[in-house]
ZALUM-448542 format. One line per 10 residues: number of its first residue (from 0); their letters; for each residue x, y, z of C-alpha. Coordinates in nm, 3 decimals. Example, Ala and Ser with C-alpha at 12.3 -4.5 7.8 and 13.67 -1.06 7.14 Angstrom:
% residues 2
0	AS	1.230/-0.450/0.780  1.367/-0.106/0.714 .
***
This chain:
% residues 314
0	MGVPIIIDCD	2.232/2.194/9.727  2.137/2.461/9.479  2.227/2.830/9.473  2.111/2.981/9.806  1.857/3.259/9.752  1.622/3.489/9.941  1.309/3.606/9.758  1.191/3.955/9.853  0.839/3.992/9.716  0.492/4.148/9.726 .
10	PGHDDALAIM	0.256/3.864/9.618  0.107/3.928/9.358  0.013/3.657/9.106  0.353/3.644/8.939  0.531/3.658/9.278  0.332/3.349/9.376  0.469/3.155/9.078  0.819/3.288/9.151  0.801/3.146/9.503  0.686/2.810/9.368 .
20	LAAGDPAVDL	0.963/2.802/9.109  1.224/2.876/9.374  1.087/2.617/9.614  1.031/2.347/9.353  1.346/2.364/9.141  1.652/2.181/9.278  1.894/2.429/9.119  1.819/2.682/9.394  1.793/2.659/9.771  1.520/2.892/9.899 .
30	LAVTTVAGNQ	1.636/3.019/10.238  1.362/3.274/10.311  1.066/3.466/10.173  1.051/3.831/10.277  0.765/4.066/10.200  0.726/4.436/10.131  0.442/4.671/10.046  0.390/4.699/9.672  0.121/4.518/9.477  -0.085/4.554/9.792 .
40	TLEKTTLNAR	-0.033/4.668/10.149  0.225/4.487/10.360  -0.049/4.314/10.559  -0.196/4.170/10.240  0.131/4.077/10.068  0.248/3.898/10.381  -0.081/3.710/10.411  -0.048/3.615/10.045  0.304/3.479/10.096  0.164/3.264/10.377 .
50	RVCTVAGIRD	-0.119/3.147/10.150  0.120/3.054/9.870  0.352/2.862/10.099  0.053/2.682/10.249  -0.096/2.561/9.920  0.247/2.471/9.783  0.347/2.277/10.095  0.643/2.504/10.168  0.679/2.456/10.542  1.051/2.489/10.615 .
60	VPIAAGCDRP	1.115/2.835/10.469  1.081/3.135/10.706  0.856/3.424/10.602  0.927/3.772/10.740  0.741/4.098/10.686  0.939/4.409/10.597  0.872/4.772/10.509  0.513/4.892/10.486  0.586/5.199/10.273  0.846/5.336/10.029 .
70	LVEPLRVAGD	1.141/5.540/10.154  1.000/5.879/10.048  0.659/5.878/9.881  0.324/5.734/9.994  0.254/5.377/9.888  0.073/5.316/9.560  -0.065/4.964/9.515  -0.171/4.768/9.206  -0.520/4.662/9.306  -0.639/4.714/8.948 .
80	VHGESGLDGP	-0.397/4.441/8.837  -0.392/4.195/9.128  -0.730/4.258/9.287  -0.837/4.374/9.632  -0.653/4.093/9.809  -0.346/4.121/9.588  -0.399/3.757/9.491  -0.754/3.740/9.361  -0.881/3.432/9.181  -0.835/3.108/9.377 .
90	DFGAPEVDVV	-1.000/3.032/9.710  -0.695/2.983/9.931  -0.860/2.929/10.268  -0.683/3.006/10.594  -0.302/2.993/10.580  -0.124/2.731/10.788  0.219/2.894/10.771  0.304/3.186/10.999  0.562/3.463/10.987  0.873/3.470/11.204 .
100	PEHAVELMYR	0.898/3.746/11.468  1.174/3.928/11.283  1.174/4.222/11.045  1.256/4.116/10.690  1.574/4.326/10.684  1.696/4.168/11.008  1.621/3.819/10.878  1.808/3.893/10.554  2.106/4.022/10.751  2.114/3.721/10.981 .
110	ILTEHPEPVT	2.094/3.472/10.697  2.358/3.654/10.494  2.603/3.669/10.784  2.542/3.314/10.907  2.519/3.121/10.581  2.842/2.941/10.488  2.845/3.087/10.136  2.732/3.413/9.975  2.359/3.434/9.908  2.173/3.568/9.603 .
120	LVPTAPLTNV	1.890/3.815/9.665  1.596/3.793/9.425  1.372/4.099/9.471  1.048/4.083/9.272  0.893/4.390/9.433  0.975/4.750/9.518  1.332/4.757/9.647  1.263/4.919/9.984  1.377/4.622/10.196  1.693/4.567/9.994 .
130	ALLLTRYPDV	1.787/4.935/9.999  1.739/4.947/10.376  1.955/4.636/10.416  2.237/4.791/10.211  2.227/5.126/10.393  2.181/4.991/10.745  2.432/4.707/10.711  2.697/4.798/10.451  2.922/4.528/10.598  2.691/4.266/10.448 .
140	VPRIREIVLM	2.775/4.351/10.086  3.052/4.089/10.052  2.802/3.826/10.169  2.569/3.898/9.874  2.661/3.686/9.574  2.444/3.900/9.349  2.107/4.073/9.324  1.882/3.942/9.047  1.576/4.164/9.037  1.254/4.194/8.846 .
150	GGSTERGNTT	1.205/4.559/8.770  1.271/4.839/8.528  1.273/4.826/8.150  1.496/4.905/7.857  1.189/5.044/7.686  0.863/5.188/7.818  0.689/5.147/8.151  0.365/4.992/8.274  0.276/5.233/8.556  0.371/5.555/8.382 .
160	PAAEFNVCVD	0.474/5.578/8.017  0.836/5.567/8.133  0.840/5.370/8.459  0.786/5.006/8.555  0.584/4.942/8.872  0.850/4.808/9.111  1.090/5.093/9.041  0.814/5.352/9.016  0.680/5.271/9.365  1.016/5.342/9.531 .
170	PEAADIVFRS	1.265/5.510/9.295  1.495/5.616/9.580  1.532/5.255/9.691  1.603/5.143/9.336  1.864/5.417/9.300  2.042/5.291/9.614  2.044/4.935/9.484  2.169/5.019/9.135  2.448/5.238/9.279  2.547/4.984/9.549 .
180	GVPLTMCGLN	2.825/4.813/9.357  2.673/4.471/9.427  2.673/4.247/9.117  2.327/4.303/8.974  2.103/4.161/8.702  1.793/4.350/8.590  1.506/4.149/8.443  1.282/4.425/8.314  0.957/4.445/8.122  1.137/4.409/7.791 .
190	VTHQALATPD	1.222/4.046/7.879  0.934/3.956/8.113  0.682/4.046/7.842  0.823/3.744/7.658  0.694/3.514/7.937  0.331/3.507/7.825  0.100/3.256/7.995  -0.092/3.159/7.682  -0.391/2.923/7.692  -0.155/2.638/7.599 .
200	VVARFTGLDT	0.065/2.722/7.898  -0.233/2.740/8.134  -0.346/2.402/8.002  -0.010/2.253/8.100  -0.072/2.350/8.462  -0.430/2.223/8.455  -0.302/1.902/8.299  -0.085/1.829/8.601  -0.415/1.720/8.762  -0.315/1.837/9.109 .
210	PLGRTCAELM	-0.477/2.097/9.335  -0.162/2.310/9.307  -0.163/2.292/8.927  -0.526/2.403/8.920  -0.450/2.688/9.162  -0.174/2.810/8.929  -0.413/2.795/8.634  -0.669/2.999/8.830  -0.405/3.257/8.919  -0.302/3.298/8.556 .
220	TFFGGTYRRL	-0.662/3.310/8.439  -0.747/3.598/8.674  -0.419/3.774/8.590  -0.493/3.729/8.220  -0.828/3.900/8.259  -0.679/4.212/8.414  -0.400/4.230/8.157  -0.646/4.207/7.870  -0.865/4.476/8.024  -0.588/4.718/8.124 .
230	FGFRAPPLHD	-0.319/4.665/7.863  -0.477/4.473/7.577  -0.245/4.174/7.620  -0.361/3.846/7.464  -0.202/3.660/7.758  -0.055/3.778/8.090  0.323/3.812/8.133  0.457/3.627/8.438  0.722/3.884/8.526  0.868/3.766/8.855 .
240	PVAVARVIDP	0.956/3.401/8.782  1.191/3.528/8.510  1.431/3.658/8.777  1.430/3.321/8.954  1.482/3.144/8.622  1.792/3.354/8.557  1.944/3.219/8.880  1.836/2.862/8.805  1.997/2.859/8.460  2.155/3.170/8.306 .
250	EIVHCTEAHV	2.092/3.020/7.962  1.719/3.079/8.010  1.764/3.457/8.032  2.028/3.614/7.808  2.181/3.944/7.919  2.413/4.221/7.816  2.616/4.455/8.035  2.515/4.819/8.057  2.504/5.121/8.282  2.162/5.169/8.442 .
260	AVELHGRHTR	2.053/5.484/8.624  1.722/5.550/8.797  1.554/5.879/8.714  1.450/6.056/9.036  1.351/6.403/8.923  1.193/6.399/8.578  0.846/6.549/8.564  0.733/6.278/8.321  1.005/6.018/8.377  1.047/5.974/8.754 .
270	GATVVDLHGT	1.107/5.604/8.825  1.236/5.526/8.477  1.542/5.305/8.436  1.780/5.474/8.195  1.962/5.183/8.031  2.266/5.281/7.825  2.270/4.980/7.593  2.510/5.141/7.345  2.755/5.303/7.588  2.678/5.654/7.473 .
280	LGRPANARVA	2.736/5.800/7.821  3.080/5.644/7.858  3.002/5.518/8.207  3.110/5.173/8.326  2.844/4.902/8.331  2.681/4.848/8.669  2.432/4.577/8.571  2.363/4.282/8.353  2.044/4.369/8.164  1.820/4.086/8.049 .
290	LTLDQDLFWD	1.721/4.103/7.683  1.581/3.769/7.567  1.405/3.471/7.722  1.423/3.108/7.613  1.050/3.058/7.650  1.049/2.681/7.613  1.313/2.632/7.883  1.138/2.884/8.107  0.799/2.716/8.098  0.950/2.368/8.124 .
300	RLVAAVERLG	1.127/2.460/8.449  0.823/2.637/8.595  0.580/2.356/8.514  0.826/2.097/8.647  0.866/2.290/8.972  0.490/2.311/9.026  0.456/1.944/8.936  0.724/1.854/9.193  0.560/2.060/9.467  0.214/1.923/9.381 .
310	RDRS	0.337/1.567/9.385  0.495/1.618/9.727  0.161/1.753/9.852  -0.042/1.455/9.727 .
***
């Protein structure tokens, strides 16, 4: 079996592809999908996780809903990026996969304590669920192999000039996670902006000639439209699958060690990740920080995973 992981997400177009990559690549063993409020409300992100698992034929992975708001501030969603549903574009139809009657944090805790080996957490959303897990159940820390998250940036933000969306939505939760002492890898905007779904990439998914491949192409096409309109990107960056790819094969995502702090109080910088790449603060590193992406390897693994899932569905 592959590396056991739990994806904590807020689908989200890129979250959808992250789930497919985790379910379709044999290098990881997807134990659960947990949801949190972020790109849209918890009700919508949970429905979207059910939709994704339905179209991808993911039937044996439990889905659990988690926190419906950040720890401190009101929820801010990204409807301008992901649409009113949080997953606009394809026509998904009614989901055939349901949620388990367990809070996401409780499901995480149960899996972590019962699984025979430590489990990797892959949050691709605001870190509210993970922070609550760490504060409510500190005894679970030795059962976490590592946290590989999509969030933050070594450079500028995408929600404010300084802050990336996942960290900006719940900075207090991110602060808890980065100070937890759990081995941590941060895949921020500086690396995920290298994962551009160009027309050639979209054509690879269409060329699979499966319903799932066409759904992925539709997701990226919608996502591309919002990124062109809002940010002027020529192609949309698929942020969240980068974190999964790092677990699948560390050679896909190259990192350096650094100290990362989350800014909680700055008038203009709240939610920023302060990444000390050059050690100027003299503080010990608390994270591996992703810097570069092997784009060819990344897209090969993602396309292969979707092809595998689509073939199993046909």
